[in-house]
C-alpha angles and dihedrals in degrees: 000000000000091000090046093055091045090052092051091073090053098043098049118074096250144346109250120209122271118285116286107162115037121201088231136012114267093253094052091045091054094046092047088056100044107023115223144231117318127214088257087069097247126117115245112210138131095282097045092043092052089051086072105089093216092053092047090051094046093050091045093051094047098044095043091043093057093039096051097054119108105258117198141171109232121203118200120194127210091273094055095253114144136206137172106257100215090163094063119104091231090059089054092048092051089058100033111017094167142352086255098066146003126252090258096052092044093053090043092054093046095049094046089053090049091052096044103033103021094242140068122197134195126170118222113223107206135200107261093224107036099025090227117143115260105167140016121215121193118222126194116242091246089058094056129066119181120205141166124241119180089341093307122120114231134173127219112210125200123192130206091273091054093251115146137214130177120216139179121260091244088069097050125075101213118180113181131192119224107339113201105146136073113344094348092250104113122054126232119251116235086217088067102035094045097032094130096048093047091042090056090052092050092047091049091052092049091046091052092050093050091041092063095034091058094042094240087161087086085068100186145094139227124246134185134182090223128071122253122207119225093265094052093044092052092047092050093047092049092048093049092049093049095048107036113020126088134060093269091060097055110140095021111148111231119224111213127202142180094035096305117157127199113224112197122212126217091225114115135160090263094046089050088054089239094141092040091051090054090054092050090049092056090049090050092052090049090054094045096053100028095239119144115247094239090061088056092054097261106127100162094112097028125113134175090254100049102039091073092051091047090051091050090050089049090057094045101041104027112025099032097058090048091050091049090055089053094048094048094050096043092048091049097048110027103051126072116243094256090051100051095085092055107031131060135172111232132184113207110231094166094096090059097049103047097097126213126335094268094051091045091051091052091050092051091048092052093046092051098039096054098040095249090133138004128233094265091053092048091049092051097042102042104026107019088234128150122259118270105273098225093056095244091119092073094071121105121218130206132172115274092240093051110099138165109279090216092064118097114252112258113221 
């Protein structure tokens, strides 16, 4: 790592001066990364947020969803014909950005940081002679600090040994979440924006654990007409706790002595809205991250007919905007200036928006019947199959009674 950080100063085009104008004050930058304490009294940070099962599931779905898409480099010639440029260095980097991780794990790390901290950062290691990218190195959000100097965006990097390097924005892949503050460069962390909602979820989980640990399901208290001194009260409390509290002692019949009376309470988990609060918490997490409830394991309003539509909406309104952020930043930073007109990074969302087998079959039938696509194109697009070897798959078919409207009618 020491050698890597030393090489950064040589690989990048220059070494800008130290930070002078931060995009946010140090305190706000720290809080945006790590959340803070909610009104419920719990600390909201990455670890506590991920302890909420709905948050864990939402982050997993989003990060794995972006990572598992088919990412290609598309080359378009002057006639508009396109091909997948598997021989381009950017295609290789999309699938193997570094010897440290695969393309899938890199995108998964980046997207999870975007969801949790509002920003994902990767440094582009370039060839010293050509300037072309040759390696991508992921940096945690707490290792990167963006700032402006004389109107230019720069990034201060810090490694594990606390050594620093400053690089230009052209050499940093920075994908933010929703950016609403300052210059609109850094994204907002959900841990900060939704601190109170997530804090309530964390507090509810902790309450539930302690509720059953302490055997609060007995929900009552002991009374006596006599007066107990401190020693007797402590002995009685200790004895009661040892014999009757804890989940494993549910249903144990207490034996009372010395005139003690057990006074039950009407309070229960349901009456305390414990279960209802948990349901609201899951709905809150679904709203925050844009994940349908059925994907978080809440099927109370799900049916066979609406789950498919909800999944389609998830792709269109949740995954697609995230993918477009990726494409825009990768196209801007990874290609040389003379390549940008011909090459584009594209994530294939088609496989996620095809619908069920019946709908897909109807689409294929329409495409083939009206000559929109030939058999080879259908095989590649819908099934990722090879072209037909004898060349017959390149023919287009149209109905016999379908003619060019510009032709004169033959009597």
